C-alpha positions in Angstrom: 104.9 91.0 139.8 104.0 93.8 137.5 100.3 94.5 136.9 100.5 94.2 133.1 97.1 95.9 132.6 98.6 99.1 133.9 101.5 99.0 131.3 99.5 99.2 128.1 98.8 102.0 125.7 95.1 101.8 126.7 96.0 102.3 130.4 98.3 105.2 129.6 95.5 106.8 127.5 93.3 106.6 130.6 96.0 108.4 132.6 96.3 111.1 130.0 92.5 111.6 129.9 92.4 112.4 133.6 95.5 114.6 133.8 95.1 118.4 133.7 96.4 119.9 130.5 99.7 120.8 132.2 99.8 117.6 134.2 102.7 115.2 134.5 102.6 111.4 134.7 105.6 109.8 136.5 106.1 106.1 136.8 108.8 103.9 138.2 109.9 101.0 136.1 112.4 98.4 137.5 114.3 96.4 134.9 117.7 94.9 134.2 119.8 94.3 131.1 118.8 94.0 128.3 116.0 96.3 129.4 113.2 95.0 127.2 110.5 96.0 129.6 111.6 99.5 130.2 112.1 100.0 126.4 108.6 98.7 125.8 107.1 101.0 128.4 109.0 104.0 126.9 107.6 103.2 123.5 104.1 102.8 125.0 104.2 106.0 127.0 105.7 107.9 124.0 102.8 106.8 121.8 100.4 108.7 124.1 102.3 111.7 125.5 104.0 114.4 123.4 106.8 114.9 125.9 108.7 112.1 127.7 111.9 112.1 129.7 113.6 109.4 131.8 115.7 109.6 135.0 118.0 106.7 135.8 121.5 105.9 137.0 124.4 105.9 134.5 124.7 102.1 134.9 121.0 101.6 134.2 121.2 103.8 131.1 124.2 102.0 129.6 122.8 98.6 130.7 125.8 97.6 132.8 123.4 97.3 135.8 119.7 97.3 136.2 117.7 99.5 138.4 115.0 102.0 138.6 113.9 104.1 135.6 111.6 107.0 136.4 109.6 107.9 133.3 108.1 111.4 133.2 105.5 112.3 130.6 103.3 115.2 129.7 101.4 116.8 126.8 102.9 120.1 127.9 106.6 120.9 127.5 108.7 119.2 130.1 111.4 121.4 131.7 114.0 118.7 131.4 116.9 120.9 132.5 115.0 122.0 135.6 114.0 118.4 136.4 117.7 117.3 136.1 118.8 120.3 138.3 116.2 119.5 140.9 117.1 115.8 141.0 120.8 116.8 141.4 119.9 119.2 144.2 117.9 116.6 146.1 120.7 114.0 145.8 123.6 116.4 146.6 125.9 114.9 149.1 124.3 111.4 149.1 126.7 109.8 146.6 123.9 109.0 144.2 124.2 110.0 140.5 121.2 110.1 138.2 120.9 111.3 134.7 117.9 112.8 132.9 117.5 111.9 129.2 115.1 113.0 126.6 114.9 113.6 122.9 117.2 111.8 120.6 119.1 110.1 123.5 115.8 108.7 124.8 114.7 107.6 121.4 118.0 105.7 121.0 117.5 104.0 124.3 114.0 103.0 123.5 114.9 101.6 120.1 113.6 98.1 119.5 110.9 98.4 122.3 107.5 96.9 121.6 104.2 98.8 122.0 102.3 97.2 124.8 98.5 96.9 124.3 95.6 95.2 126.0 95.9 92.5 123.3 99.7 92.2 123.5 101.5 92.8 126.9 103.9 90.0 127.6 105.3 91.9 130.6 106.4 88.7 132.4 108.5 87.7 129.4 110.0 91.2 128.9 111.2 91.5 132.5 114.7 90.4 133.2 114.9 88.6 136.5 117.2 90.3 139.0 120.6 88.7 139.0 120.3 87.2 135.5 
């Protein structure tokens, strides 16, 4: 089960508060189509941090499968191309393909996501059970 109190804008603000100015917050979100939870978490993290990117498999991004979504956030510029190159380098020869998205593509993915707050965080209802 997901600890809902760690998914809210208030919790993300606490993370931002303790990061160094050039610090990076990375979190793993597991979700399946239609991806309501990952979209909500993207909206929530984006409400706090100036820069956000996401790393996921092509199937997770097009919602044909579920999986892991790694959100990366910072108030400093994120070297998205360098992050993507480093991910590709680490996975070389393993048969795993991941994509890194940011900017307009990430905004389009997050469209319709709900801001999670301490007063409104229906994480259990947003999560799609595996195999559904």
